[in-house]
C-alpha positions in Angstrom: 384.7 130.3 219.4 382.1 132.2 221.4 379.9 134.9 219.9 377.2 137.2 221.3 374.3 138.5 219.2 370.9 140.0 219.9 369.0 137.5 217.8 369.8 134.1 216.4 367.4 132.8 213.7 367.6 129.0 213.2 366.4 128.0 209.7 366.6 129.9 206.4 363.3 128.8 205.0 360.3 131.1 204.4 359.5 131.7 208.1 363.2 132.3 208.9 363.7 134.7 206.0 360.5 136.7 206.9 361.7 136.8 210.5 365.1 138.1 209.4 363.4 140.9 207.4 361.7 142.1 210.6 364.9 141.8 212.7 367.0 143.7 210.1 364.6 146.7 210.5 365.9 147.2 214.1 369.4 145.7 214.2 372.2 144.1 212.2 373.4 142.2 215.3 371.9 138.9 214.3 372.9 135.5 212.8 370.9 133.3 210.4 371.8 129.7 211.0 370.9 127.0 208.5 371.7 123.3 208.1 370.9 121.5 204.9 369.9 122.9 201.5 369.0 126.6 201.0 366.1 127.9 199.0 362.9 127.2 201.1 360.8 124.1 201.0 358.2 125.9 198.9 360.6 126.8 196.1 362.6 123.5 196.1 360.2 120.7 196.7 356.8 122.1 197.5 354.4 124.8 196.2 356.4 125.8 193.1 357.6 122.6 191.4 354.3 120.9 192.2 352.4 123.7 190.4 354.7 123.5 187.4 354.0 119.7 187.1 350.2 120.3 187.6 350.2 122.9 184.9 351.9 120.6 182.4 349.5 117.8 183.2 346.4 120.0 183.0 347.4 121.4 179.6 348.0 117.8 178.3 344.8 116.5 179.8 342.8 119.4 178.1 343.0 117.4 174.8 340.1 115.3 176.0 337.6 118.1 175.4 339.0 119.1 172.0 336.4 117.1 170.1 333.5 119.1 171.7 334.9 122.2 169.9 335.5 120.5 166.6 339.3 120.4 167.2 340.8 117.3 165.7 344.2 115.6 166.1 344.2 114.9 169.9 345.3 111.3 169.0 348.6 112.6 167.7 349.5 114.6 170.8 352.1 113.1 173.1 354.1 114.1 176.1 357.8 113.4 176.7 357.8 112.9 180.5 361.6 113.2 180.6 361.5 116.6 179.0 358.5 117.6 181.2 360.4 116.7 184.4 363.4 118.7 183.1 361.1 121.7 182.6 359.8 121.3 186.1 363.4 121.3 187.5 364.4 124.3 185.3 361.6 126.4 186.7 362.2 125.1 190.2 365.8 126.1 190.0 364.8 129.5 188.8 362.5 129.9 191.8 365.2 128.7 194.2 367.8 131.1 192.6 365.4 134.0 193.1 365.0 133.2 196.8 368.7 132.9 197.3 369.5 136.1 195.4 367.0 138.1 197.5 368.1 136.6 200.8 371.2 134.6 201.8 373.3 135.7 198.8 372.9 139.3 200.0 373.9 138.6 203.6 377.3 139.7 205.0 379.4 136.6 205.9 379.2 137.5 209.6 375.4 137.2 209.6 375.2 133.7 208.1 376.3 130.4 209.7 376.0 127.1 207.8 375.4 124.2 210.1 372.9 122.6 212.5 372.2 124.3 215.7 371.8 122.7 219.1 370.7 124.2 222.4 373.2 124.2 225.2 371.0 126.5 227.4 368.0 128.8 227.0 370.0 131.5 225.4 372.9 129.4 224.0 373.3 127.5 220.8 376.1 125.4 219.5 376.8 125.3 215.7 379.8 123.2 214.8 382.7 124.7 216.8 380.9 127.9 217.5 378.9 128.8 220.6 376.3 131.5 220.0 374.9 133.5 223.0 371.7 135.2 221.9 369.3 137.5 223.7 366.5 136.0 221.6 366.2 132.9 219.5 363.8 132.1 216.7 363.2 128.5 215.7 362.2 128.2 212.0 363.6 124.8 211.2 360.8 123.6 209.0 359.6 120.1 208.5 360.2 116.9 206.4 358.0 114.2 204.9 357.0 111.4 207.1 358.3 108.0 206.0 357.9 104.9 208.2 361.3 103.7 209.1 360.6 100.1 208.2 359.5 101.1 204.7 362.5 103.3 204.1 364.9 100.5 205.2 363.1 97.7 203.3 362.2 99.4 200.0 364.9 102.1 199.6 364.6 104.2 196.5 361.3 102.6 195.5 359.8 104.9 198.1 359.5 108.5 197.0 358.4 111.7 198.7 358.2 115.2 197.2 361.9 115.5 198.3 362.8 113.0 195.6 359.9 113.1 193.1 361.0 116.2 191.2 364.6 114.9 190.9 363.4 111.9 188.8 364.7 112.2 185.3 362.2 109.6 184.1 359.0 108.5 185.8 357.9 104.9 186.5 355.1 103.3 184.5 353.0 102.8 187.7 352.9 104.3 191.1 350.8 104.1 194.2 350.2 107.4 196.1 349.7 106.7 199.8 348.1 109.7 201.6 345.5 111.8 199.8 345.9 115.1 201.5 346.8 118.2 199.5 350.1 117.0 198.0 349.1 113.4 197.5 345.9 114.4 195.6 347.6 117.1 193.6 350.5 115.0 192.5 348.5 111.8 192.1 346.2 113.5 189.6 349.1 115.2 187.8 351.0 111.9 187.4 347.9 110.2 186.2 347.3 112.9 183.6 350.8 112.7 182.1 350.4 108.9 181.5 351.4 107.2 184.8 349.2 104.4 186.1 348.2 105.8 189.5 346.4 104.3 192.4 345.5 106.6 195.3 345.2 105.2 198.8 344.2 106.8 202.2 343.1 105.2 205.4 340.6 108.0 205.9 337.3 108.4 204.1 337.9 112.0 203.2 340.4 113.5 200.8 342.3 116.8 200.7 341.5 117.2 204.5 337.8 117.9 203.7 335.5 117.8 206.7 332.3 119.0 204.9 330.7 115.6 204.1 328.7 116.9 201.1 331.8 118.5 199.4 333.9 115.5 200.3 331.5 113.1 198.6 331.4 115.2 195.4 335.2 115.4 195.5 335.6 111.7 195.8 333.0 111.0 193.1 334.6 113.5 190.7 338.2 112.5 191.1 337.9 108.8 191.2 336.5 109.0 187.6 340.1 109.8 186.6 342.0 107.3 188.8 341.2 104.8 191.5 340.8 106.1 195.1 340.9 103.4 197.8 339.7 104.9 201.0 339.1 103.7 204.5 341.9 101.2 205.0 345.7 101.6 205.7 348.2 100.6 203.0 350.4 97.5 203.3 353.5 97.2 201.1 355.2 93.9 200.3 358.0 93.2 197.7 357.3 91.1 194.6 360.4 90.6 192.5 361.5 94.1 191.4 358.0 95.6 192.1 355.9 96.5 195.1 352.5 95.0 196.0 350.4 97.6 197.7 347.3 96.4 199.5 344.4 98.3 201.1 341.4 96.4 202.5 340.5 93.7 200.0 342.2 95.5 197.1 345.8 95.3 195.9 347.9 96.6 193.0 351.5 95.9 191.9 353.5 99.1 191.1 357.0 100.2 190.3 357.2 102.8 193.0 355.3 104.4 195.9 354.8 108.1 196.5 354.3 108.8 200.2 352.4 111.9 201.3 351.5 110.9 204.8 352.2 114.2 206.4 355.3 116.1 207.6 357.4 115.9 210.8 358.6 119.2 212.4 362.4 119.3 212.5 362.9 119.5 216.2 364.8 116.4 217.3 368.4 117.7 216.6 367.8 121.0 218.4 368.2 119.4 221.8 365.2 121.2 223.3 364.7 118.2 225.6 367.5 119.8 227.7 365.4 122.8 228.3 362.4 123.2 230.6 359.9 123.6 227.8 356.3 122.4 228.1 355.2 120.5 224.9 351.8 119.5 223.5 350.7 116.0 222.7 352.5 116.2 219.3 355.8 117.1 221.0 355.6 120.7 219.8 356.7 123.4 222.3 353.6 125.2 223.7 353.5 128.7 222.2 351.2 131.6 221.7 350.0 131.7 218.0 349.5 135.5 218.3 353.0 136.2 219.6 354.8 133.1 218.5 356.6 133.1 221.9 357.2 129.8 223.6 355.9 130.2 227.1 357.6 133.2 228.7 361.0 132.3 227.3 363.2 134.4 225.0 362.5 131.8 222.3 360.0 132.1 219.4 358.8 129.5 216.9 357.6 130.1 213.3 356.6 128.1 210.2 356.2 124.4 209.6 358.1 123.5 212.7 355.1 124.8 214.8 353.0 122.0 213.3 349.9 124.3 213.0 349.5 126.0 209.6 352.0 124.5 207.2 351.3 127.0 204.4 353.7 129.6 203.0 351.7 132.8 203.7 351.1 131.6 207.2 354.8 130.8 207.6 355.5 134.4 206.4 353.1 135.9 209.0 354.5 133.7 211.8 358.1 134.7 210.8 357.1 138.4 210.8 355.5 138.1 214.2 358.4 136.2 215.7 360.9 138.6 214.2 359.1 141.7 215.4 358.8 140.4 219.0 362.4 139.2 219.1 363.6 142.8 218.6 361.1 144.7 220.8 361.0 144.8 224.6 357.2 144.5 224.8 355.6 141.4 223.4 352.9 142.3 220.9 350.0 139.9 220.0 348.9 140.1 216.4 345.6 139.0 214.9 345.9 136.0 212.6 344.3 136.0 209.2 341.3 134.0 208.0 342.4 130.4 207.4 342.5 129.5 203.7 343.5 126.2 202.2 343.7 125.4 198.5 344.3 122.1 196.8 345.4 122.7 193.2 343.9 119.6 191.8 341.3 119.9 189.0 338.7 121.0 190.0 340.3 123.0 192.9 339.3 122.0 196.4 339.0 124.9 198.8 338.3 125.6 202.5 338.1 129.2 203.8 337.2 130.5 207.3 335.3 128.2 209.6 335.3 124.5 208.8 332.1 122.5 208.7 333.2 120.7 211.9 333.6 124.1 213.7 330.0 125.3 212.9 327.1 125.4 215.3 324.6 123.9 212.8 321.6 125.2 214.9 322.7 128.8 214.3 324.3 128.5 210.9 322.7 128.8 207.5 324.2 126.8 204.6 323.7 127.5 200.9 325.0 125.4 198.1 325.0 125.1 194.3 326.4 122.6 191.9 328.7 123.9 189.2 326.9 121.8 186.6 324.5 124.6 186.0 326.9 127.5 186.1 327.1 129.1 182.6 330.8 130.1 182.7 331.8 126.7 184.0 329.8 125.0 181.2 331.6 127.2 178.6 335.0 126.3 180.0 334.0 122.5 180.0 334.7 122.6 183.8 331.2 122.4 185.2 332.0 119.8 187.9 331.8 120.4 191.6 329.9 121.9 194.5 330.2 125.1 196.5 328.9 125.5 200.0 328.8 128.8 201.9 328.2 129.1 205.7 326.6 132.2 207.2 325.3 133.2 210.6 321.5 132.9 210.7 321.1 135.8 213.1 322.9 138.5 211.1 323.9 137.0 207.8 327.6 137.3 208.4 329.7 135.0 206.2 331.5 132.4 208.3 333.2 130.2 205.7 333.1 128.3 202.5 334.1 124.8 201.3 334.0 123.9 197.6 335.3 121.8 194.8 335.1 123.6 191.5 336.7 125.7 188.8 338.7 128.8 189.8 338.6 127.8 193.4 341.9 129.5 194.1 340.3 132.8 193.1 337.0 132.3 194.9 339.0 131.3 198.0 340.6 134.8 198.2 337.3 136.6 197.5 335.6 134.8 200.4 338.6 135.1 202.7 338.6 138.9 202.2 334.8 139.0 202.8 335.3 137.2 206.1 338.2 139.5 207.1 335.9 142.5 206.4 333.0 140.9 208.4 330.6 141.3 205.5 327.1 139.8 205.3 325.1 138.0 202.7 323.2 141.2 201.9 326.5 143.2 201.7 327.8 140.8 199.1 324.6 140.7 197.0 324.9 144.5 196.8 328.3 144.1 195.2 328.6 144.0 191.4 328.7 140.6 189.7 329.6 140.5 186.0 328.1 138.0 183.6 329.2 135.3 182.7 331.8 134.6 185.4 332.5 131.9 187.8 331.7 134.3 190.7 328.0 133.9 189.7 328.1 130.6 191.5 328.8 132.5 194.7 326.0 134.9 193.8 323.5 132.1 193.4 324.5 130.6 196.8 324.0 134.1 198.4 320.5 134.4 196.9 319.7 131.0 198.3 321.0 132.0 201.8 318.8 135.1 201.9 315.8 133.0 202.8 317.7 131.2 205.6 318.9 134.3 207.6 316.9 136.5 209.9 318.3 139.9 208.8 315.8 142.5 207.4 315.9 142.7 203.6 316.4 146.0 201.7 313.7 147.2 199.3 315.6 146.0 196.3 317.8 143.1 197.4 320.8 143.8 195.2 320.8 147.6 195.3 321.4 150.2 198.0 318.9 153.1 198.1 320.5 156.6 197.9 320.4 158.5 201.2 318.4 161.8 201.3 317.4 161.4 197.7 314.4 163.6 196.7 
């Protein structure tokens, strides 16, 4: 069966749904095509179930500070991991249902096709027995966890990814987490805190994708006090009876299962794009403009994890909106992308906002830092661990970025991202109100430190603006 539409959207994840929201503003002549499960990666196996598990583990772990307050009875507290995992799935299912009820469940049947799409030509897709001719095509097929083929074949269900982790009705006594990026670090700590014997392994020396060496060192020192972090050597897995021996460098551990978080692979191979004259980068991703999401000068757009660039929900949403907008307008519009922001929801939070340390010109950049050990509010919360580093332009004091490990990082990340978006300076921020005692005072202390490192003229009173024309 042949069909003609103005826009075909391939993939009903976050990027595809946001793209659809833009397309629907201009036309109802579109199809949303999806192979596999519905409900978005974030809701099903990513952001949401992981944060539920993290919250459970953090609440249970909090018992270790009870004695400081005179609270007794922590020894009698216990956690039923089977019930905990059921709670994770219950909330996960709620989040998935909300996505479906607000998206595909509301679509007319003629606008939704279930199945995997394959290119026949630049403007032609095949889905099962249907052939779709589309004026514009949006690729939002997402990504999947990377698992080495030999490990998958040899060890089977002893190898877990986040696709399987939250489906476990009971958790193994021991587990090795290979890959200490965002997900590996978050889930490694969460599993440790609910009573699993966890060993974290990464062939790199940095964790959570940190490139600021000072913050990375504090992060490693802080988190390895909870569970072992083996860094700098690749992992090797060998079977031992019904267990797995995991080696890294001169260390090894025998575990029940392995959780892999070694990155994600864009879902491109089944699309048949090799039939098209599309230039690709070194990673095999079609070359596209990140401000228009257009692939070359073709009537094809790309959005979300499949682009391999910013695999974060709010970025997928923006990319979907850009792709959707340009797919239904004659003139291609370039949109400004937002300040990069990355948050690892381990405890303490790890955050990078704006320019990374590796992107700075250190000769023209001022860096201020403070340890959370002396921050009053952090001490009160018994969370006074970590380091915050803020980068500013020496010449004009403009805030360039921040990297930190510390409490309330998810909140400070937004504050600094908004500051960068508004192009505010160190002086601008110091003239903002800071309450006491709050975690934001850590940022205030860093700003006062930066004042002496920038070349901007200082106001008469540093933290106050003089009234104009006041007599």
